[in-house]
N, C-alpha and C positions, 0 to 999 in steps of 0.2 A: 656193282663191278661191271665194267664194259665187256661186251662180247668181242671175240676176235674172228676175223674171216680166215679161211684156209691159207691166205697169203700173208699173214702177219709176219712170219719169219723172213719172207722175201723183202717186205717193206723195211724191216729193221736192218737187214743186210745192205740195203741200198741207202741207208742213212736217212730215211724218211722221218719227218716230224709227225708224230702220231697224236691224234686228238680224239676226244669223245664226240661222237655224232650220233644222235638218236639211240644212245645206248651201245654203240659199236665203237671200237678203237680203229680209227681209219687214218690213212695217210693224208695229211693236210698239204704237204709239199715234200718233194725230194731234194730240192735245192732252190733254184730260182723260179718263183711263181710266173714271172713274165716269160722266162724261157719255155716253161711248160705250156703256157697259154699260146705263145707264138708257134711252138712246134705243132700244135693241133691245127692252127690256121694255115700253116705252110707245108707241113709234112704229115705227121701223125702223132697221136698220144695214146698211151696204154693206161687204162683205168681199171681199178678193182671196184666193182659195184656189188660185191657179194652180200652187202647189207640189205639189199632190196628183197622184197617178199614175193614168193611165187605161190599162188593159190590156184588149185585146179578145180574146175567145175565140170563134172562129167555126168553122162546119162542121157536118155532119150529126150528129156525136156531141159537140157542144160542151156540151150539158147534162149528158150522162153523165160527161164529163171533169171538169166542175166538181163533180159529185156525189162523185167520187172524191177530188178535190184538196182540197175544203173540207168543213167539218162540216155545212153546210146542205144542203137538198134543192132545189137550184137548177133541176133539170130540171122541177120542178113549177111554177115561175113561169110566169105567162102573159105574153106580150109586153106591154110597157108598165108592168110592175110591177117593184119593187125589193125587195131583202131585205138585212138586216144579217146578217153571218155572219163566220166566222173561218177562217184557215188555221193549222193546228197542225202540230207535228212528230210524229214517231212516238211520243214520250212524252206527247203530248197538250198540250204547252206551246204557248202562243199565239205565232205568228210575226207576225201582224198581224190587226187587225180591219178588215173590209171592207164596202163596200156593192156589191152586184151588181145591175145593171140588165139585164133581158132586153129587148133592142131589137127582136128578131125571132125567128122560129122557130129560126134557126141563128146568132144573133148575141147575145153578151153583152158587157157592159162591166163590168170589175172596177175599182172605185175604191179605191186603196190609199193609206196614209199616206206623206207625203213622205220620211220616213226609211227606208221599207221597200220602196218600189214596185219598185226594181230587183231586190231579193232576191225579192219576190213574183213578179215576171214570170219570173225564172229558174226558180223552184220550180214555177210553173204549167206552164211549157214542158216541164219534166222529167216532171211527173206526167201530162201530156196525151199523152205519146208513144204509149201503147198505143191511143189513140182517133183516130178520123177527125176531128180538130179541130186548128186552128191557133191559136197564141198570139202576139200582137203587142203590144209596148209602144208605144203611140202618145202617151205623155205629153207629148212635145215638140211635139205638134201642137195642143194644147188649152190654152185659158185657162178658169178657173173663177171665176165671180163669184157671190156669194150675197147675196140680199136677205132679211133675217131680221127678224121682228117682227110685231106685230098689224096693221100697216098695209101689210105687204108685198104682199098681193094687190091692194089698191087702187092701189099705185104701179105694179106690173108691168102691171096691166090697161090703163094708159094707153099702153102701148107694144106691146101684142100683142092679136091677136084670138083667141088660143088659149083653150080652155075651162078657165080657171083654177078656177072654182067646181066643176067636175066632176073636177078632178085630185085624186085621193086622196093621202093621206099614204103615202109610200114608193111613189110612182108617177112616171113620167116620160113626156113626149110630145115629139115633134119639133114645132117651131113657129118662127115668125118674130117676133123681138123687135127693134123699131126697124129693121126692114128687113134684119135679119141672121139667118141660120139658127142655131138653138140647140136643144140638148136641154134642155127645161124640166123640172126634177125638183122634186117637193115633198119635200125632205129638208133636214136641217140638223143643227147641233151646238150649239144654243143653248137648247133647251127651248121655243122659240117656233115659231109657224107661219112658213113662209118657203119660199123657192125657191132652187135652185142652178142656174145657167145655164152649160152647157158650150158654148163657142164657139171658133171658130178664133182663133189668136193675133192675127191682124191685126184682128179685130173687137173685141178687149178694150177698147182705149182709147176708141173712139167709143161703145161700149155703156156703159162706166162713166160717161162724161159724160152720156149720155142718161138713165141711171138717176138720176144726181145731180140733173139738171134736173127730172125727173119727180117725184122724191121731196122736193124742197125744200118744197112746200106742206104736206107730211105730217110734217115733222120728221125726215126721213132724215139720218143722219150716217155718214160713213166710219168704220169701226171696225177696230181692229187686233187682233193676236194676244193682247194682254193681256186685253182685254175678252172675247174669244172664250173664253179659258181660264176666267175667272170665271163666264161664262154657262153653260158646259158643266159646271162644278163644281156650281153651284146646281142644275142639272138632273140631277145624279148620273150623268153620262155619263163612261165611262172614257177615259183618255188612254194610248195605247201608250207604254211606258217608265215609266209611273207605276203605273197600276192593272193593266196587262196586260204580259206579257213571256214569254219562252221557258221560264221556270221556273214559270209559273202556268197552270193549265188554265182553260177557261171556267167550270167549276164553282167554282173558287177565287174567281172574280170575281162569283159569283152570277148568271152568265149561261149556265147549263147549258141553258136553254131553246133556245139557238141550235143545239145539237147534235141532229141528227135521226137517231136510231138506226133508225127505221122506214123509212128510204129503202132502195131496192133496192141490193144490192151492198155491197162493202167501201169504206172510205175511210181515208185516211191518219190514223193516231192512234186509230182505232176501238177497238182492243183495250185500249189504255191508258185511254181515257176510260170504257169499259164497266167497267173494274176499279174506278173511283173514283166512278161516278155515284151510287151508293147509300151512299157512305161520307161522313160529315160531314167537311168539310175541316178541317185543323188550325187554319187561320186563316180568318176571314171578313171581307169588305169591309163597313165600316160608315160611317155618317155621324156626325160630331162637331160640336157647336156649343159654342163657348167661352162660359163664364160671364163672363169678363172681356174686356179689350180686346186682349190680346196675341194675335198671329196664329200658329197652328201652321203650319209649313211642311214641304215635302217632306223626308223623311229624319229628322224629329224623332221621338224615342222616345215611344211611348204607354205609360203606366205605370198600375199599380194597387197601392195600398199600398206605393209606392216601388219595386216590381219591374217590369221591362220586360215588357209583354205584347203589344207590337205596334209598328207604325211608320206614321207619316203618309205617305201617297202623294201627296196634293195638298192644299193649304191656301191660303186667301186671305180677305181681308175680303169679306163678302157685302154688296153694295150693296142688295140686295132685302130681306134679313133684318135688316140693320143690325148684324150680329154677325160675328165671325170664324167660319169653318166649315172643315171638313176631311173628306176621306175617308182611311180608314186600314185596314190589315189588322191585326186583333187576334185573339188566341187565342179559339177558339170559346167557351170557357166563361168569358170575362172578365166579361161582364155590366156592371152599372152601377159607378159609383165610379171612372171613368177620369180620367186627367189626361194632359197632354202636357208633356214636359220641354222647356221653352223656355229654353235657355241656363242650365240649372241651377235654374230655377223650375218647379215642378210646377203647371201651370195647370189648374184643374178644367174638365171637359168634360161635356156632356150627350150621351148616346148616343141617336141618332135614326134612324128608318128613312129610307132614300134613296128618292126624291130629296128635296132640301131645298125645291125649288120645283116646282110644277105650274101650267101656265098655265090660265086659264079658257077652255074651248073653246066 
């Protein structure tokens, strides 16, 4: 049976189409997917992300424990900053991609994907055993609401005295939003500016309503998982289970930059990743833009001269580009002249650099 977030009744009252996602009943859309997508690109969207996991690592050696457990150099983070990183297995395969916030000298919060956070919490607890650090999964205590889009700061500023203009990208600060304690983070998964608000479960519904009222003059719309997926696809952001997985290394996904070999000490997967870091991967992650109107979807073969040279990992119509787009793993030497086999028809694709979309800063 699917779990529900604290906002389920709100979603139902808004007429949302609910669907199971990673064991959670989540809003897929509230009405028009394209309207929700475009609202985030032009104004702002309001997302329920309460299915994500929040795992706390605390203690005098919390930083060192995370340096060993993850591929990033987390002990180098200063309090108030965040970093995108990954947890890998001994073979270098990605178990999850994460955002780690340093909340204090001896306190970190690891945000994991909904489908993986229980596994990540268990793995972190095991890897932290040699260190003076404690690992606690507090996911059931928190709701997570995101405001994403070019007008997100204007909207949130009506509800808080926190220094939003001074809050850098990939940073977070404790604050009060509409009279409720929150961790205000300038992070997101849409390619737009925006904020993610970590609050107690009991504050989720009143905060959602407050943000809805504050955002109405600015064009804010509630947005579901469907638009979140097309937004992150346009921004070239990977989705675990599509572009990332246990049989793929960060280097396969073009994200080798998150692996910090120069940090002190060993880390899980180091030997395997060092062995491949200077070797071109057999396949590389690329962007594809369809020349026609048919949409490449996850799992469709990528071909060249009729031979299969790869596979689509994510695909959808792009509201912003006005064309179907996809990310795919293709053979490193495949080059131009690619097509996607869409139910027996080889549809021509243009090979492009990721991301498909960059916001104007």
